C-alpha positions in Angstrom: -39.7 54.8 39.6 -38.0 51.8 40.7 -41.3 48.9 39.4 -40.8 51.2 35.7 -36.3 50.8 36.4 -37.0 46.7 37.0 -39.5 46.3 34.1 -37.1 47.9 31.7 -34.3 46.0 32.7 -36.7 42.8 32.9 -37.2 43.5 29.3 -33.8 43.9 28.3 -32.8 40.7 29.6 -35.1 38.9 27.9 -34.8 40.4 24.7 -31.3 39.3 25.0 -32.4 35.7 25.5 -34.5 35.9 23.0 -32.2 37.4 20.5 -29.7 34.8 21.7 -29.8 31.6 19.0 -30.6 28.1 20.9 -28.6 25.1 20.3 -31.4 24.0 17.9 -31.5 26.6 16.0 -27.6 26.6 15.7 -28.0 23.0 14.1 -30.7 23.8 12.1 -28.7 26.7 10.2 -25.7 24.9 10.1 -27.4 21.4 9.0 -28.6 23.4 5.6 -25.8 24.3 5.3 -23.8 21.2 4.9 -26.5 19.8 2.4 -25.1 22.1 -0.3 -21.4 22.2 0.8 -20.0 19.3 3.1 -17.7 19.5 5.4 -18.5 22.9 6.6 -15.5 25.3 6.7 -14.6 26.3 9.9 -12.5 29.8 11.2 -11.5 31.0 14.7 -15.4 32.5 15.1 -18.0 29.8 13.9 -15.8 27.2 15.6 -16.4 28.4 19.1 -20.4 29.1 17.9 -20.3 25.7 16.9 -18.4 23.8 19.8 -19.1 26.0 22.7 -22.0 24.5 25.0 -24.8 23.7 25.2 -25.2 21.6 21.8 -27.5 19.4 21.7 -25.7 18.5 18.4 -22.5 16.7 18.0 -20.3 18.0 15.5 -16.4 16.2 13.8 -13.9 18.8 13.8 -10.7 18.0 11.3 -7.5 20.0 12.2 -6.1 20.8 8.8 -3.1 22.8 7.0 -3.5 22.5 3.5 -1.3 25.6 2.4 1.4 24.1 0.2 4.0 26.1 2.8 3.2 23.7 5.0 4.2 20.3 3.1 1.2 18.2 5.0 0.8 15.6 2.2 -1.1 13.4 5.2 -4.0 16.0 5.1 -4.0 16.4 1.4 -4.3 12.3 1.0 -7.3 12.6 3.8 -9.0 15.4 2.2 -11.1 13.6 -0.7 -11.8 10.9 2.0 -13.3 12.8 4.9 -15.4 15.2 2.2 -16.3 11.6 1.0 -17.5 11.0 5.1 -19.4 14.3 5.4 -21.6 14.4 1.6 -22.3 10.5 2.2 -23.4 11.3 6.0 -25.4 14.5 5.0 -27.1 12.4 2.0 -28.1 9.7 3.9 -29.1 12.5 6.7 -31.2 15.1 5.3 -33.4 15.9 8.0 -30.1 15.9 10.3 -32.0 12.7 12.5 -28.1 11.9 14.0 -27.9 15.5 14.6 -24.3 15.0 13.4 -21.9 17.6 11.6 -18.8 17.7 9.7 -16.5 20.5 9.6 -12.9 21.8 8.7 -10.6 23.6 10.1 -7.5 25.2 8.4 -5.0 26.6 9.8 -4.5 29.4 7.7 -7.9 30.4 9.1 -7.9 29.2 12.8 -4.8 30.1 14.1 -6.0 30.7 17.3 -7.8 28.2 17.6 -4.5 26.0 16.9 -3.0 27.8 19.7 -5.7 27.7 22.7 -5.6 23.7 21.4 -1.6 23.3 21.4 -2.3 21.6 18.5 1.7 20.9 17.2 1.1 18.5 14.5 -1.8 17.8 11.7 -4.1 16.8 10.5 -6.0 15.6 13.9 -9.8 15.2 14.1 -11.3 15.4 17.5 -15.5 14.6 17.6 -17.3 16.7 20.0 -20.9 14.9 21.1 -23.6 16.8 22.8 -24.0 18.5 26.5 -27.6 18.9 26.7 -30.4 16.3 25.1 -30.7 12.6 24.9 -26.8 10.9 24.6 -25.1 14.1 26.4 -21.7 13.3 27.5 -21.0 13.9 31.4 -17.4 15.0 30.4 -17.6 17.5 27.3 -14.2 17.3 26.4 -13.7 16.0 22.7 -12.7 12.7 21.9 -10.0 12.3 19.4 -8.7 10.3 16.8 -5.0 10.0 16.3 -3.6 10.0 12.9 -0.4 7.2 11.7 -1.2 7.1 8.4 -3.7 8.0 5.9 -6.7 6.0 7.4 -10.2 5.2 4.5 -12.8 6.9 4.7 -14.3 3.1 5.9 -12.0 3.2 9.0 -12.9 6.6 10.2 -16.7 6.1 9.3 -16.7 3.7 11.3 -14.8 5.2 14.3 -17.9 8.1 14.4 -20.3 5.7 14.7 -18.9 4.3 17.8 -18.8 7.2 19.9 -22.1 9.0 18.7 -25.3 8.6 21.1 -27.9 6.3 20.0 -29.7 7.1 16.8 -29.6 6.7 12.8 -26.2 6.4 11.1 -26.1 7.1 7.0 -24.0 4.1 5.4 -21.1 5.5 3.7 -21.2 5.2 -0.1 -18.5 5.9 -2.5 -19.1 6.9 -5.9 -18.7 4.8 -8.9 -16.0 4.9 -10.2 -16.7 4.8 -14.5 -12.6 6.4 -14.8 -12.0 2.5 -14.0 -14.2 1.4 -15.9 -13.5 3.1 -18.7 -9.4 2.4 -18.4 -10.3 -1.2 -17.5 -12.5 -1.8 -20.8 -10.1 0.0 -23.2 -7.2 -2.0 -21.6 -9.3 -5.4 -22.0 -10.2 -4.4 -25.6 -6.6 -3.4 -26.2 -5.7 -7.1 -25.0 -8.2 -8.9 -27.1 -7.7 -7.0 -29.9 -3.4 -7.3 -29.6 -4.1 -10.9 -29.0 -6.0 -11.9 -32.1 -3.8 -9.7 -34.8 -0.3 -11.2 -32.6 -2.0 -14.4 -32.8 -0.6 -15.6 -36.0 3.3 -14.6 -35.0 3.0 -15.9 -31.8 1.4 -19.8 -31.6 4.7 -20.6 -34.1 6.8 -19.0 -31.5 5.0 -21.2 -28.6 4.3 -24.6 -30.4 8.6 -24.6 -31.2 9.9 -27.4 -29.1 13.2 -25.8 -29.2 12.0 -22.6 -26.8 9.9 -25.8 -24.5 13.3 -27.9 -24.3 15.7 -24.7 -23.8 12.8 -23.6 -21.0 13.3 -26.9 -19.3 16.5 -27.4 -19.9 17.1 -23.8 -17.8 14.9 -25.0 -14.8 16.1 -28.5 -14.6 19.7 -26.8 -14.5 18.4 -23.8 -12.1 16.6 -26.3 -9.7 19.7 -28.9 -9.3 22.2 -26.7 -8.7 20.0 -25.7 -5.7 18.5 -22.5 -6.2 15.9 -23.5 -4.3 17.6 -24.4 -1.5 19.6 -21.0 -1.4 15.6 -19.0 -1.2 15.3 -21.4 1.9 18.2 -21.4 3.8 19.2 -17.3 2.7 22.5 -18.6 2.9 25.8 -16.2 1.8 26.5 -15.6 -1.6 30.5 -16.5 -0.8 32.4 -16.6 2.4 36.1 -15.8 3.6 38.9 -18.7 3.5 40.1 -17.1 6.8 43.0 -15.9 4.7 42.3 -13.3 3.3 40.7 -14.6 0.4 37.4 -15.5 -0.6 36.1 -19.2 -1.6 33.2 -20.4 -3.4 32.0 -23.7 -2.2 31.3 -24.6 1.2 32.4 -27.3 3.0 30.1 -30.5 3.4 27.4 -31.5 1.2 24.6 -30.0 3.4 26.2 -26.4 3.1 26.4 -24.5 0.0 27.0 -20.5 -1.0 24.7 -18.3 -3.4 28.1 -18.5 -5.8 28.3 -22.0 -5.5 25.5 -22.5 -7.1 26.1 -20.6 -9.9 29.4 -22.1 -11.1 27.7 -25.7 -10.5 24.9 -25.0 -12.7 27.2 -22.8 -14.7 29.4 -26.7 -14.8 25.9 -28.7 -15.2 25.0 -26.1 -18.2 28.3 -26.8 -20.9 28.1 -30.3 -19.8 24.7 -30.4 -21.3 26.0 -28.7 -24.2 28.4 -31.1 -24.7 26.4 -33.8 -24.9 23.6 -32.3 -27.0 26.3 -30.7 -29.4 27.8 -34.5 -30.1 24.6 -36.0 -30.5 22.6 -33.8 -32.7 25.2 -31.0 -34.6 28.3 -33.0 -35.2 26.5 -36.7 -37.0 25.0 -33.5 -39.2 28.4 -32.3 -39.9 29.3 -33.5 -44.4 33.0 -32.6 -43.7 34.6 -35.4 -41.9 37.6 -33.6 -41.1 35.8 -30.7 -39.4 33.2 -33.4 -37.7 36.9 -34.9 -36.2 37.8 -32.0 -34.6 34.4 -31.2 -33.3 34.6 -34.6 -31.8 38.1 -33.8 -30.4 36.5 -30.0 -29.0 33.5 -31.1 -27.4 34.8 -34.7 -25.7 37.8 -32.4 -24.1 35.0 -29.7 -22.7 33.1 -32.8 -21.5 36.5 -34.6 -19.8 37.6 -31.0 -18.7 34.3 -30.8 -16.9 34.0 -33.4 -15.5 37.0 -33.6 -13.7 36.4 -29.9 -12.3 33.2 -31.0 -11.4 34.9 -34.4 -9.2 37.1 -31.6 -7.9 34.2 -29.8 -6.1 33.1 -33.1 -4.7 36.6 -33.7 -3.3 35.9 -29.7 -2.2 33.2 -30.4 -0.5 34.2 -33.5 1.4 38.0 -34.9 1.7 36.7 -38.4 1.7 35.2 -38.6 -1.6 37.4 -41.3 -3.1 36.9 -40.1 -6.8 38.4 -37.8 -9.5 39.9 -37.8 -13.1 42.4 -35.4 -14.6 43.1 -33.4 -15.4 41.8 -31.7 -11.9 
């Protein structure tokens, strides 16, 4: 009777061990699933089954929270990159020679797991190394990848490859961006068409001497008044005069304010415009009286602006010896 009971117990234990899937069986089962749907979508049960020891494979799990109520923008930004990594890896390793699985556990499907791991943020990436077989780790604790921002697929692929046991590393292959190609082609063709149709109207404008003279004059006034100096030195726009007022001119010839540059440029521009008017516009006037009035006006403008310019020089340096009425 005792012998019979011992035999029954042995058969029961053997049957239980035989019914329990091995690590290799688990990998083959889930690897075949990942070929059609990758990364694997886990819940509490499948997570426990895949990450429990012993395991002769590696598995990467992204803990995420894709629900709209969580507002996890980083989760949504990283999701397509993670899908690209998983699909590229499985496409390059259809036989499973790298012994690697990619999976995702969303908070809605794995609340118990999130609580057990005390995860307070998402997303979190954990890589579980093998516990048995070649490349097994003595410490079975997962390796964690912390997210500071949404990393690229290339960055995460490189991180996973560095922590895996020796073996094949399928390359990351991004799909060809046909939409980008079509968009670029459309824009280039549209630009060529626009240039072709607009050339008869644009070329005369580009070849206009007055346009280039105006652009050159503006550039000259801009740079001779100290615009580049302001950008290099990061000078203040204006400053207080110590009496509750505002001063627009900095003392000394090696200092200046932003407002001072604009005032000097306006003076130079007005002087230039008055000189051009006297040289080009006034001689073409047919009425002698109008011509006399124009000469008087523009000469008065030149006198007043030049006098004010000299007074600015005296403001910046009290030892400046020259002056001109009325300033």
